[in-house]
N, C-alpha and C positions, 0 to 999 in steps of 0.2 A: 504494500500500500504506500502510495506516495503522498507526502504532505505538500499541499499546494500553498504558495504565497499568492499575492495579488497578481503578479505577472504570469505565473504558470497557470493560474485559474483562467486568466483571459486567453491564454494560448490553447488550453485543453478543454475548457468547459464553455465559457461565454464571455465574449469581449463586450462588456457593458459600457465601455467608453465609445465604441464604434457603433453599437446597435442599441436602439431603444426597445425594439421588439425582441423577444426571446429567440435566440438562434444558437442551438447546441452545436459545438464544434467537434465533439468526439467521434471516433470511428465505431463505437458500440455503446449500448446503454451503460449508464454510470450511476454510482451512489456516492454522494459526498457527505461525509460525517463531520458535522460541526461540533467541536469538542473544546475542552480546556484541560490542562494537566491536573488541576486541582479538583476536578469533578469526579466523584466516586462512580456514579453510573456510567460516565464516559470511559473510565478505566475498566469497568466490568464489560462494556460493549466491545472494547478494542480486540480482545482475543476472538470474539465471535466474528467480527469483521475480517480478521486475519484468516480464519477458517473459510469464510465465504469467498474471500479473495482467491484462495487456493482452489476451492471447489469450482468457481466460475471463471478461472483464468482463461483469458482469450475470448470470453463471452460477455462478461460484465466487468467494467473497470470500477475499482473502489478507491476513493481518495479521502484524505482527511484535511480539514481546515481548522487551524487553531484560532478560536475566537478571541484569544488574548492578543495574539500578534497581528491578526487581520480582522479587526472588528468591523471594517467597512464591508467585508464580504458577508458577514452575519447580518448586518443591517440591510444589505441589498435584498436579502431573502426574508427579512422580517423575523429572524431567529430571536426569540425571547427567552427560551430555556434550552439547556443542553443536557444530554446529547440531542441533536436534531439531525435527521437523515433526509437528504434531498435525493429523491429517486428521479433520474432523468432518462426518459425513454428516447428512442431515436426520433420519433415524431411526436408532436404535441407538447403540452406544457409539463414542467416538472411537478412532482408531488412531494410535499413535506410531511414527515412523521416525527413526532417529538417523543423523547424519553427512551429508556432502555427497552429492548425487545429481544426475546430469546431467538435462537437461530431458526427454529421452525417457523416463527412468525415472519422473519425476514425472508426466508425461502418462499413463503406463501405470497408475500408482497412482490418479490421478484417475478413470480409466476403470474400474478394478477396484473401488475403494472407493465412488465416487459414481455409477457407471453413466453417466458423461458421456464421449462420444467426444472424441478429441483435437481441439483447435481448429485 
């Protein structure tokens, strides 16, 4: 899992400085985890996302955004609580989910939002 800063976010996800309308730049569906190092539920979610990253390698990209070092990205998506997961399908608008979720719930979300069967 790659941690994105503002520049890499604009390259890989969405260049909000060039486009006012949502335009996903990635080659495959993605999940962006908005987190902070001090957040307990975020630390609990991290190994689950590591597993999903391995399970869905080459099918779904999973990134992390530290809300402490890049608060402007959290503000861009209206993140008020963490962890917050941004599910980005290839077409259509992204969907936000807040709070910790077990692996099974995240697999179900990947199936429902991206149309990708559990790995």
